[in-house]
N, C-alpha and C positions, 0 to 999 in steps of 0.2 A: 725468460723471454729476451731480456736485454743481452744476454750472452749470444743468443742466436742472431740478433740484429748485428751485433759486433762482428761475428764471424762472417756473416753474409756480406757486409759492407767491406770487410777486409779482403774477402775473396774477389769481389768486383774490382776493388782498387788494384789488387795484384794482377788480375787478368788484363785490366786496362793498361797497366804499365808494361806488361809482357808484350802486348801487341805492338808496342812502339819501342821495344828494347833496342832494335837496330834502327838508328835514325839515318835516313837517306840524305846525302848531301845534295842540295838543290842543284839542278842542271844548269842554272844561270852562272854558277861559279866556274870560272875557267880553270884549266889545268894548272896554270901558273899559281893562281891563288890557293888552290887546294894543296899544291906541292909545298908552298911556303908554310901553310899551316901544319902539314905533316912533318916538315923539316924542323919547324920550331918545337913540335911536341917530342920528336925522338931525341933532339939535342945532341946528335952525334953525326959528324960528316961521313964516317964509315957506314953507319946504319942508313944514312940518307942515300949513299951510292948503291948499297945493297937493295934498298927499296926501289930505286930507279931501274936497276937491272931486272928485278922481278916484274915490275910493271911493263918493261919493254918485252919480256918474255911472254907475258900474258896478253900484251897488246893494249892494256889500259890500266888506269889506276883504280883502286877500290872506290866504289861509289857510296859507301856507307861506313859508319864507325859505330862502336858499341856504346849505347847510352841506355842502361837498364830502366831507369826511371823516366826517361825522355824529358829530362829537366833542362836541356840546353839545345840551342840551335845556332847555326852559323850565321853571322851577320853578312849580308850580301856585299857590303862595302869593304869590310876588313878581313872576312874569312875566319874570324874568331867567334868563340861562343859569347853570346850577349845576355845570358841569363836564363830565366825560366821560359820554357816553351809555352805558347798560348793555346795549345791544342789538348792533348790527352792528360798530361800531368796535373794541371789545375783541377780538373774534374775528379781525378783519382784521389788527390790529396783532400779535396773537399768532402768526398764520401767518407774517407778515413776519419777526418776530424768530426764529422757529424756522428759517426758510429761511436767515437769515444764519448762525445757529449751525451749521447742517448743511452749509454751503458754505465749508469752510476754504480751498479754492483761491481764493475771491473775497475773503473777509474777511481772510485772513492774507497774501494776495498772495505765494504761494510761488514764483511765477515761471512762465515759459512751459513748455509741455509739448513736448519735443523728439521724442517718439515713439521710433522705433527708434534714432535717432541719440544718444539719451541713455543707452541701456543698453549691454549687451555687444556687440550687433551693430555699433553705431557704433565701439566701441573696437577691434573686430577689423578694421573697414574700413581704418583708418589703417596698421597694420603690413602688411596684405596688399598694399595699393596701393604702399607704400614698398618692400617687398621686390621687387615686380614691376618697379617703376621703376628699381631698382638694376640688374637684368638689362637693362632697356631702355636704361639709360645706357651700359652696356658695349657693347651692340650699336650704339648711336649713335656712340660713340667709334670703334669699328672701321670703320664706314662713313666717318667723317671721315678717318681715317688712309688708307683706301683711296682716297679722293678726293685727298688730299694726294699720295699715291704716284703716282696717275695724272697729276696736274698737273706734278709735278717730273720725271717720266720723260722728257719731251721734251728737257730740257736734257742729261740723261744720255746719251740716244741721240745727240744732236748731237756731244757730246764724243767719243764712240766712233767716229762716222763720220769724224771728222777723222784718225783713225789708219789709215784705209783708203786705199791709194794710188789715184790716179786711173786709171780703167780705159782701156784702149786703145780707139780709135775702133771702133765696131761691136760692142763687148762690153757686155753688160748685167750680168753677174755676175762674181765672181772666178773661178769655174770656167771661164767662157768665156775670160777673160783668160789663165788658165793653159794652156788648150788651144791658144789662138792663139800664145802664146809658144813652146810646145814645137814647133809646126809651123814657126815662123820661126827656131827655134834661139836664142832670146834667153833671158835669165835670168828665171825666174818666182818667185824666192825671196821677193820682197817680197809677191807675191800669195798665196803659200802661207802666209806668216807672218800675213797679214791674215785668213785663214780663220777663226781662233778669234774674232777681233774681230767678224767678220761674223756668226758664230753667236750671239754675245752680243747684237748689235743685233737680230737676228731674234727672239730670245727676249723681249727687252724690248718689241719692237713687238707681238708676240702677246699679251703680258701686258697691255699698254696697251689693246689692243682688247677684251680680256676685261673689264678694269675699266670701260671706257667702256660696255659693254653692260649693266652692273649699275646704271647711273644713280645712282652713289653720292653725287654732289653734291646732287641734289635730295632724295634720301632722307634724307641727313644733315641738311639744312636743315629738312625737314618733321618728322623725328623730334625734332630739337632744339627746335623750336618747341612741339611737343606736350609734350615733357618739361618745359620751362620752365613751361607752363601748369598741367599736372596736378601737378607737383612743388610749385609754389607753393600751389595750391588745397589739397592734402592736408597740406602743412606748416601751413596755417592750421586745417584741419579737426581736426588732432590736439589742439592746445590748446583749441579750442572744445569738443570732446567731453569733455576733462578738466574744463573749467570747468562744463559742463552736469551732469556726474555728481557732482563733488566741491564745486562752488561756489568753487573757487580753483585757481590754477596752482601747479606745483611746480618752481621754477627749479632748473636743474641742468645738467650737461654735455650731456645729451641734448637739452634745449630750446635751449641756446646753440648747439650744433653744427647743429641744424636751421635756426635763424635764419641762421647763417653760410652754410649750403648755399644758401639762397634768395639771399643776396647774391652768392655765387659765380655762380649761374645768371644773375643780372642782369648781372654783369660780362661773362660770356661772350657774352651776347646783344648787349651794347653795342658789342662789337668788330666785329660783322658788317659794318656799312657800310664801315668802314676796310679790312676784309679784301677786300671786293668791289672796292675801288680798288687792290688790289695791295700793301697795307702788310704787310711781313713782321713788323714789330713787333706789329701787331694780331693776326696769326696766332699768334705765339708766346704772347701774353697769353691768347688764346682757348684754345689747347691747354693751357697751364698751369692756367688757371682750371677747365677741365673735368676735368683729372686730379686737381686738389685736390678738386673736387666728388665725384668717384667715391671718393676716399679717405675723405672725410667721410661719404659715403653708406654705405660698407662699415662704418665705425666705428659709425654710427647703428644699424645692424642688431644688432650685438652688444651695444650699450648699451640697445637697446629691448626685447630679449628678457626681461630681468628685470622690466621694467615690464609687459609683456604677461602674464607669469605671475602678477603680483600682481592684475591685473584678473580673470583667469580662474581 
């Protein structure tokens, strides 16, 4: 609103000054007086003669001179400017000064207007998003462990299958081997002992199929990427909102832990290329960084509640 007042007053002042940009020389001044004024201004005899010649050709001397702000007028006695005009200029300048006084946002340079992000709405946006992302982090971690489980189950199944004896020719399962052995009168004890192992293999195989149907690998990667982006964005938004409201930051455990959380997210993301190449060291660092991040996140919630209560 103050900006609109300022622009309007400035426009009025400009238009007022423009209407009197060319100040007419009062008719009471005789030609001799005006000629002396012009001669004094040009300061050159040659230019003065040229001026008289032009006036003679036109039949008269100019009756006005250029004065954009209309700040001067000729004194009837001397023909010289005597200072500020008492007509348009004082009013225009008064409007301009009033506009400046009435526009503290411009004259005082109080800073930008952040809108809703400067008030309580912006203050609430940070804790709501961070609380949501804590739950999102836990869900992302669970999907990561599910993918790790699916990936490592193959080795576990292979080790168990080594404990199952080789089946006789023509038998596809242990039950078939046991039935065939009884018909032939041979010992089937090893096949019966392997039944429990086969049951475990079957359970792991079914679990692996179920995990594969959940597409945990891609979901974990996509959620982790989104978490890193949103988490970093709102970790920056929080201090910006504080600075917009208070004009300064308040260093403390909450701010330091938030900065550390962003660093942990960056570390976890940096290990992904090595993980895709099969590095177990990178996987362990990735898991450790994310677990540390969830711990910091949970601590951030309990340390941020008192801050939220102070704002609201």
